[in-house]
C-alpha positions, 0 to 999 in steps of 0.5 A, a space after each residue: 535498475 528496475 521500477 519500484 512499487 514499494 520499500 521498507 527502511 531494514 533495522 541493519 541499514 539500508 531499504 528492502 525494495 520490492 521491484 518489478 519482479 521481485 524483492 532486492 536489497 538497497 544500500 544506501 552507502 553503495 547505492 547498490 542491489 542485490 537481488 534476494 528472492 524474484 517470485 514473480 519472475 516467471 510472470 512478464 505480465 506482472 509487476 510488484 506494486 504496493 507493500 509495507 512492514 508488520 510489527 514483527 518485521 515481515 515485509 508484505 508486498 502484492 503483485 499486478 497485472 500491468 499489460 493493460 487493461 482490465 487489468 486480470 487477476 493474476 497478481 498475489 500477495 507476498 510475504 518476506 521474513 527476516 529469514 529472506 525467504 518468500 511465502 505467497 500468501 493470497 492469490 487472483 489479485 487484479 492490483 494489488 495495492 494499500 496494507 495496514 494492521 489494526 494496533 492490536 495486530 488481529 486484523 490486516 487491510 489490503 487493498 485490490 484497486 481494480 476490483 473496487 475493494 479494500 479486505 479485513 483479513 484475521 491475522 496472527 502476528 505471532 505466526 503471520 498467518 492469515 485467514 477468514 478474509 471478508 470485505 470492509 470496504 466496496 468502494 463505488 466506481 463513482 468514487 473513484 478506486 481504492 488506492 494506498 492506506 494507512 489505519 491510526 492508532 484508533 484503529 480507524 482505515 484511511 484509504 485514498 481514492 484514486 480518480 475519487 480526489 479523496 480520502 476516506 476513513 474507515 471505521 474497524 466495522 466499515 462504516 465511513 466515518 470522514 470524508 475528505 476532499 483533496 485538490 488533485 484528481 489522483 491520490 496515491 497514498 497516505 502515512 501519518 507523519 511528523 514528530 507526534 505522528 498527527 500530520 497526515 501526509 498525501 501523495 498524487 500522481 499526474 500520471 493520465 491526465 493531459 495538457 487540459 486537466 494539468 491545467 486545472 489541477 496544478 497541485 497534481 503530483 505533489 505532497 499534501 499535508 493535514 491535521 485530522 486530529 489523530 495520530 498515526 502509528 509507527 511503521 516498524 521496518 525489517 528485522 532482515 
């Protein structure tokens, strides 16, 4: 019934959705959605964006200012627990985006696109708490905006650059290990898949491209796949 920022499959079937104002449940059999909690209901200038589950089945999704540019720091990061309660975990976000966890569950990575930054937090898997935010990567505007991300089995972070036609693989210390150029300007996110999780799938956008730009980028909006030589990690389902 509204814009989808992100979703995760549920252990009990169906999916959990982050729609414009908040969290909803989707029943695949009936196609019906049910509101769970709408923490952004009082903020019509915001909408939810990217989200993902941690390995205890909690769904994390953040909001972003969506009432024109420049994006104001009005967004927040939320954690939806299996008991369907929502908790605000971070504030002051301009454009909430890619999120993921290290293989040992000790680090959470989180992107604010319009802040040009990918952050790292200490993460406690048992409690779901985060602390000690620091910068993993400051992304120069000339190379695009950090958007969606995923973490591979070696603990490296793959972050796509909207407007930069590339994916960057960061080591846990923030060092750029490699850059993969793409045939489209606006990649949006990436995720490992395939039977052995060794294929990296990359989504892209046509949004904002005029006719001349679309003619130059006929593959804009396509989904790409390549094998980077490293495996990914399975995506957990929502435990509620």
